Each structure stands twice: as C-alpha cells, then as structure tokens.
C-alpha positions in Angstrom: -0.1 0.3 -0.1 1.6 3.5 -0.7 1.5 6.5 1.6 -0.9 8.6 -0.3 -3.5 5.3 0.4 -2.1 4.9 4.4 -3.0 8.5 4.2 -6.4 8.6 2.8 -7.0 5.2 5.4 -5.9 7.1 8.3 -7.4 11.0 7.3 -10.7 12.0 9.9 -13.3 12.5 7.9 -15.5 15.9 7.9 -17.7 14.4 10.6 -14.8 13.7 13.0 -13.4 16.8 12.5 -16.0 19.2 13.1 -16.9 16.6 16.4 -13.3 17.1 16.9 -14.1 21.1 17.0 -17.2 20.9 18.9 -15.9 18.8 21.7 -12.8 21.6 21.7 -15.7 24.2 22.8 -16.1 25.8 19.3 -19.7 26.9 19.5 -20.0 27.1 15.5 -19.1 23.4 15.4 -22.1 22.3 18.2 -24.3 24.6 16.0 -23.8 22.5 12.8 -23.3 18.8 14.9 -26.7 19.6 16.6 -28.0 20.3 12.6 -26.7 17.5 11.6 -28.1 15.4 14.0 -31.6 16.8 14.2 -33.5 15.2 11.2 -32.1 11.4 12.8 -33.1 13.1 16.1 -37.0 13.8 14.9 -37.2 10.6 12.7 -36.8 8.6 16.2 -38.9 10.7 18.1 -41.4 10.4 15.2 -41.6 6.8 15.7 -42.0 6.4 18.8 -44.0 10.2 20.5 -46.9 11.4 19.9 -46.2 14.3 17.0 -46.7 17.1 19.8 -43.9 15.7 21.6 -41.3 15.7 18.3 -40.3 18.8 19.0 -39.3 18.9 23.3 -38.1 15.8 22.6 -35.5 16.9 19.8 -34.5 19.9 21.6 -34.6 17.8 24.9 -31.7 15.0 23.2 -29.8 18.3 21.7 -29.1 19.7 25.4 -27.9 17.1 26.4 -25.5 16.1 24.2 -23.9 19.9 24.1 -24.2 19.7 27.8 -22.0 15.6 27.5 -19.8 17.4 24.8 -18.9 20.3 27.4 -18.7 18.0 30.3 -16.3 16.1 28.1 -18.6 12.9 28.5 -18.2 12.2 25.0 -14.9 10.3 24.3 -14.8 9.3 20.9 -15.5 11.8 18.6 -16.3 9.4 15.6 -18.8 8.3 18.4 -20.9 10.9 18.8 -23.6 10.6 16.3 -23.7 7.0 18.6 -23.9 9.0 21.6 -26.6 10.8 20.2 -28.6 7.7 19.7 -28.2 6.4 23.3 -29.0 10.4 24.3 -32.5 9.5 22.3 -32.9 5.5 24.3 -32.7 6.7 27.5 -34.7 10.6 27.5 -37.8 8.2 25.3 -37.0 5.5 28.3 -37.7 8.0 30.4 -40.2 9.7 29.2 -42.7 6.3 28.6 -41.8 5.4 32.6 -43.0 9.1 33.4 -46.0 8.1 31.1 -46.6 5.2 33.0 -46.8 6.5 36.0 -48.8 9.9 35.3 -51.4 6.9 34.0 -51.1 5.2 37.0 -51.6 7.9 38.9 -54.5 9.0 37.3 -56.0 6.5 37.4 -55.6 5.9 41.1 -57.4 9.2 41.5 -60.1 9.4 38.6 -58.0 11.9 36.7 -59.6 12.2 33.2 -57.5 13.2 29.6 -61.0 16.4 29.8 -59.8 17.6 33.5 -56.3 18.0 32.3 -57.6 19.8 28.9 -59.3 22.0 31.4 -56.4 22.6 33.6 -54.4 23.4 30.4 -56.8 26.1 29.1 -57.1 28.1 32.1 -53.2 27.8 32.3 -53.6 29.3 28.5 -55.4 32.3 29.1 -53.1 32.6 32.7 -50.1 32.2 30.6 -52.2 35.2 27.5 -52.5 37.2 30.8 -49.0 36.7 31.7 -47.8 37.9 28.7 -50.1 40.9 28.4 -48.6 42.0 31.4 -45.4 41.7 30.6 -45.5 44.0 27.9 -47.0 46.7 29.4 -43.6 46.6 31.6 -41.1 49.2 30.2 -38.5 48.2 28.3 -35.6 48.2 30.7 -37.9 46.2 33.3 -38.7 44.0 30.5 -34.8 43.4 29.6 -34.3 42.6 33.2 -36.8 40.0 34.2 -35.9 38.5 31.0 -32.2 38.2 31.8 -32.9 37.2 35.0 -35.8 34.4 34.4 -34.7 33.3 30.9 -31.2 33.8 30.6 -30.1 33.1 34.4 -28.1 36.2 33.8 -26.0 37.1 37.2 -27.1 40.7 38.5 -23.6 41.5 37.6 -23.8 40.6 34.4 -27.0 42.0 33.8 -25.7 45.6 35.2 -22.7 45.3 32.6 -25.2 44.4 29.5 -27.4 47.5 30.4 -24.7 49.7 32.0 -26.3 50.5 35.4 -25.1 49.2 38.7 -25.8 46.0 40.6 -28.5 47.7 43.3 -30.0 49.2 39.5 -31.2 45.9 38.6 -32.6 44.7 41.8 -34.7 47.8 42.3 -35.9 47.3 38.6 -36.4 43.8 39.0 -38.0 44.4 41.9 -40.8 47.3 40.9 -41.4 45.1 37.6 -42.6 42.1 39.4 -44.9 44.2 41.5 -46.0 45.9 38.6 -46.5 42.6 37.3 -47.8 40.7 40.4 -50.5 44.1 40.7 -51.2 43.9 36.3 -51.9 40.1 37.0 -54.6 41.1 39.6 -56.6 43.1 37.1 -58.2 41.3 34.0 -56.5 41.2 30.8 -56.3 45.3 29.2 -57.9 43.7 26.0 -61.1 42.7 27.7 -61.4 45.5 29.9 -65.1 47.5 29.9 
C-alpha cells in the first residue's frame, strides 16, 4: 500500500473534524453538529412519540448532547452520532416511565384527559394574561426580568450589559415583579370595559 492510500485511510472524515471542534468548545461546530443530527433525532422521536412531543424531545436530546460534549463525557468523536442515539433511547425510556406513572396516578385518583384539557386551557389564559402584563412593562424592566429568569444571568452580568449598577438591577427587577403581580390581579387589558 502506498503512502497516499495510507494517508487517505487514516485521515479523519469531515464529521470527525467537526466533532473534534465541537468537543474542543467551538460553539459554531456545536451548532453544526446539532443541525446535522436534528433530522435523525426527529425521525427517532416521530416513530416513538406523539407528534406534539417531537420538537420538545429533539430539543431535550440536543441540550443533553451539548451538555455532555462540554462536560467531556464524549470520548470518541467518531462515535458522537452513536452517543446521540443513546441519549435518544435514554430520554425515550425516561418519558415512557413518566407517562406510565402519570397514567397510573390518573387512574388512581380519577383524573381524566378532559380534566387535564380544562386545566391546560386555564393555564393558557393565565399565560396570555402574563404576556399581556409583561408587554406593559417598561423596556428596561422587561430586559432585566428576561435576563434574570430566561437567560439566568447574574446581577453583575445584567448590570454590565445594561451599563447600570447591580443595585439598580435589583430595584428594577423588584419593581417590575410588583407591577406584574398587580397587573395579574386585574383583567386582561383587551377585555377591560
């Protein structure tokens, strides 16, 4: 065998190079790995889950995969796809157990799917009410609340991003939450007389 054949046989594939970059912490490579694996993860989910659960399942799998890559739990870049499949299997098994426990509890306590649907519609109205109240907050309050509860940024990070003091961040957040609580006690703005 000549040297060119040996070099070609031992050269890492494009997927291996991408996986190595992702495992080294390259965020763009992580994004590309997720984009490449997403169709396979969705196909796995579509065969085993309700259609309404597919997107959430795929999202959860990719988050677990990224967390594992960043924590160094993926040993072999060439086996990244197999690792992702293992995550799919584990999450699907966990969800099946959770669904089984849920069904058993529903049977035990006499809760029906109609009860759950009624509760879901109530939660939907509450969510719409919260969104309406949130939209009425000042821009700075929305930024602080979003950074605190959605991005889970620290007060120092928020203060630096908004060029304000940490004490000001806490004050804006406290006042914004009070305004949200007050607004939630009133009817939704578009249904007020």
